[in-house]
C-alpha positions as CSV (number, residue, x, y, z in Angstrom):
1,M,89.7,85.1,88.5
2,T,91.4,83.0,91.2
3,R,90.2,83.0,94.8
4,T,91.7,81.1,97.7
5,A,89.6,78.9,99.7
6,P,88.2,80.4,102.9
7,T,90.0,79.4,106.1
8,H,86.8,78.4,107.9
9,N,83.6,76.8,106.9
10,Q,80.4,76.3,108.8
11,T,78.3,73.1,109.1
12,L,74.6,73.7,109.4
13,H,71.5,71.5,110.0
14,V,68.9,72.7,107.6
15,A,65.4,71.7,106.4
16,L,64.3,72.2,102.8
17,K,60.7,72.5,101.8
18,A,59.6,69.7,99.6
19,R,57.4,70.6,96.6
20,R,55.0,67.8,97.5
21,A,54.8,65.1,100.1
22,T,52.7,61.9,100.4
23,S,50.8,61.1,103.5
24,S,53.7,59.2,104.8
25,E,56.3,61.9,104.0
26,R,57.3,65.1,105.8
27,D,56.9,68.5,104.2
28,E,60.4,69.3,105.0
29,I,63.6,67.3,104.4
30,A,66.5,67.5,106.9
31,A,70.0,67.7,105.6
32,R,73.5,68.8,106.6
33,V,75.2,71.7,104.8
34,R,78.7,72.9,104.7
35,M,79.5,76.4,103.4
36,S,81.8,79.4,103.9
37,N,81.3,81.4,107.0
38,D,80.8,84.4,104.8
39,A,77.8,82.8,102.9
40,Q,74.2,82.6,104.0
41,W,72.1,79.5,103.4
42,D,68.9,81.6,103.2
43,D,70.4,83.5,100.2
44,L,71.1,80.3,98.4
45,I,67.5,78.9,98.7
46,S,65.8,82.3,98.3
47,R,66.4,82.1,94.5
48,P,64.9,79.5,92.2
49,I,66.9,76.2,92.5
50,I,67.6,74.6,89.2
51,A,68.8,70.9,89.4
52,L,70.9,69.7,86.6
53,V,71.5,65.9,86.3
54,G,73.1,63.5,83.8
55,T,75.2,60.3,83.7
56,R,78.7,59.7,84.7
57,A,79.7,58.2,81.4
58,C,78.4,61.2,79.3
59,T,79.2,62.0,75.8
60,G,81.4,64.9,74.8
61,S,78.3,66.6,73.4
62,A,76.5,66.2,76.6
63,A,79.4,67.6,78.7
64,H,79.5,70.6,76.3
65,M,75.7,71.1,76.8
66,A,76.1,70.9,80.5
67,R,78.7,73.7,80.5
68,T,76.7,75.8,78.1
69,L,73.5,75.6,80.1
70,T,75.4,76.4,83.3
71,C,77.1,79.4,81.8
72,Q,73.8,80.7,80.5
73,L,72.0,80.2,83.8
74,A,74.8,82.0,85.6
75,R,73.6,85.2,84.0
76,H,70.3,85.0,86.0
77,E,69.4,85.1,89.7
78,V,69.3,81.3,90.2
79,T,70.9,78.7,92.4
80,L,72.2,75.6,90.6
81,M,72.0,72.1,92.1
82,C,73.9,69.1,91.0
83,D,75.6,66.0,92.5
84,S,79.3,65.5,93.1
85,G,79.8,62.8,90.4
86,I,82.1,62.8,87.4
87,G,80.9,63.2,83.8
88,T,78.0,65.5,83.5
89,S,78.1,66.8,87.1
90,Q,81.8,67.5,86.8
91,A,81.2,69.7,83.6
92,I,78.5,71.6,85.5
93,M,80.8,72.2,88.5
94,E,83.6,73.3,86.2
95,A,81.4,75.8,84.4
96,A,79.9,77.0,87.7
97,L,83.4,77.7,89.0
98,Q,84.3,79.5,85.9
99,Q,81.2,81.7,86.2
100,E,81.4,82.0,90.0
101,T,77.8,80.7,90.2
102,P,76.5,79.7,93.7
103,T,75.9,75.9,93.4
104,I,74.5,73.3,95.9
105,C,76.6,70.2,95.4
106,C,74.7,67.1,96.7
107,L,76.9,64.3,98.1
108,P,75.9,60.6,98.3
109,S,78.3,60.5,101.3
110,G,78.8,62.4,104.5
111,L,80.2,65.9,104.4
112,A,83.6,64.8,105.7
113,N,83.9,62.0,103.1
114,I,83.4,63.6,99.7
115,Y,82.6,61.0,97.0
116,P,84.2,60.5,94.5
117,R,87.6,61.6,96.0
118,A,88.7,62.6,92.5
119,N,86.2,65.4,92.7
120,A,87.0,66.5,96.3
121,H,89.1,69.6,95.1
122,I,86.5,70.9,92.7
123,C,83.7,70.3,95.2
124,S,85.5,72.2,97.8
125,Q,86.1,75.1,95.4
126,L,82.4,75.6,95.1
127,I,82.2,76.8,98.6
128,T,84.6,79.6,97.7
129,Y,81.9,81.1,95.4
130,G,79.1,81.1,97.8
131,G,78.0,77.5,97.1
132,A,77.5,74.6,99.6
133,H,77.9,70.9,100.1
134,L,74.7,69.1,101.1
135,S,74.3,65.6,102.5
136,L,71.5,63.5,103.8
137,R,74.0,61.3,105.7
138,E,76.1,61.4,108.8
139,D,79.5,63.3,108.4
140,H,81.8,60.3,107.9
141,E,79.4,57.8,106.2
142,P,80.5,56.4,102.9
143,P,78.0,56.1,100.0
144,V,75.9,53.1,99.7
145,R,73.8,52.1,96.7
146,S,70.6,53.5,98.1
147,A,72.2,56.9,98.8
148,F,72.4,57.7,95.1
149,L,68.7,57.1,94.6
150,D,67.8,59.0,97.9
151,L,69.8,61.9,96.6
152,K,68.1,62.0,93.3
153,T,64.7,61.9,95.0
154,F,65.7,64.7,97.3
155,M,66.8,66.8,94.3
156,A,63.5,66.1,92.5
157,R,61.5,67.1,95.6
158,T,63.2,70.2,96.5
159,A,64.4,71.9,93.2
160,S,62.2,74.4,91.5
161,I,63.0,72.7,88.2
162,L,64.9,69.4,87.3
163,I,66.7,69.1,84.0
164,V,68.1,65.8,82.6
165,I,70.9,66.5,80.3
166,E,71.6,63.0,78.9
167,A,70.9,59.7,80.4
168,A,70.9,56.2,79.2
169,S,68.0,53.8,80.3
170,R,67.9,52.7,84.0
171,T,70.3,55.4,85.2
172,S,69.9,57.5,88.4
173,A,69.4,60.6,86.2
174,V,66.3,58.9,84.6
175,F,65.2,58.0,88.1
176,A,65.5,61.6,89.1
177,G,63.3,62.6,86.2
178,L,60.7,60.0,87.1
179,Q,60.7,61.3,90.7
180,A,60.2,64.9,89.5
181,R,57.2,63.7,87.6
182,I,55.8,62.0,90.6
183,Y,56.3,65.0,92.8
184,G,55.1,67.6,90.3
185,T,58.4,69.3,89.8
186,P,58.8,70.9,86.4
187,L,60.8,68.5,84.3
188,G,62.9,69.2,81.1
189,A,65.4,67.2,79.1
190,V,67.8,67.8,76.3
191,Q,66.8,66.1,73.1
192,W,69.4,63.8,71.3
193,P,69.2,61.6,68.2
194,T,66.7,58.9,68.6
195,D,69.3,56.2,68.0
196,S,71.6,57.4,70.8
197,V,71.9,54.6,73.3
198,M,73.5,57.1,75.8
199,A,70.3,59.2,75.6
200,A,67.7,56.5,75.5
201,G,66.4,57.3,79.0
202,S,66.3,61.1,78.6
203,N,64.7,60.8,75.2
204,R,62.1,58.6,76.7
205,L,61.3,61.2,79.3
206,L,60.7,63.7,76.4
207,Q,58.3,61.2,74.8
208,E,56.5,60.9,78.0
209,G,56.0,64.7,78.4
210,A,59.2,66.3,79.6
211,H,59.8,69.8,78.1
212,V,62.4,70.0,75.4
213,I,65.4,72.1,76.6
214,T,67.8,73.7,74.1
215,T,68.9,76.9,76.1
216,A,68.6,78.4,79.5
217,D,65.6,80.4,78.3
218,D,63.7,77.1,78.0
219,I,64.6,76.3,81.6
220,L,63.7,79.6,83.0
221,G,60.4,79.5,81.1
222,L,59.4,76.5,83.3
223,L,59.7,78.5,86.5
224,P,56.4,78.4,88.4
């Protein structure tokens, strides 16, 4: 099904409830959101939010798994959350568009400066299907190194569940998993061969207690 993009979008200032906060952190996290005038932010966050993360330089198998899990989750009353990157996130967004699944796309840049530019079109299409762009930065701000980690912390703190699809060691996706563990967010990861360098980080999360994910049913079983 092809749908033309809405003529007008709305930009909102919202606050998402954090799952847990330290003594120096707020219980709510402020963000900027852009979505269609026909969509309702409260509808998006009234459902369980499932964050799917992975690496930019993902394997073909991981991209396939990202699409498969997204399509399976689309059959349930959930909201997906991913970042705007290439690789794993691009596979998630493509599948979400195919299934017309409401998705919150988190940007490391401002709402008026989608990063990476190569994904600007696909990110914009998500709004057409009831999704939203979300940013922690001012509208025209470019991404900086710290913004990527801030975004992963945000996803770990506000999602109902966080799933690491594939991640090498010392990647922002592994960082997201570690943050989920710190904040008490249910954490899952897809298991790959133990000799896979591309999955060394996500396999380590599994060794340290993350739940093994093979299908969407495994993810839904982690819902509080």
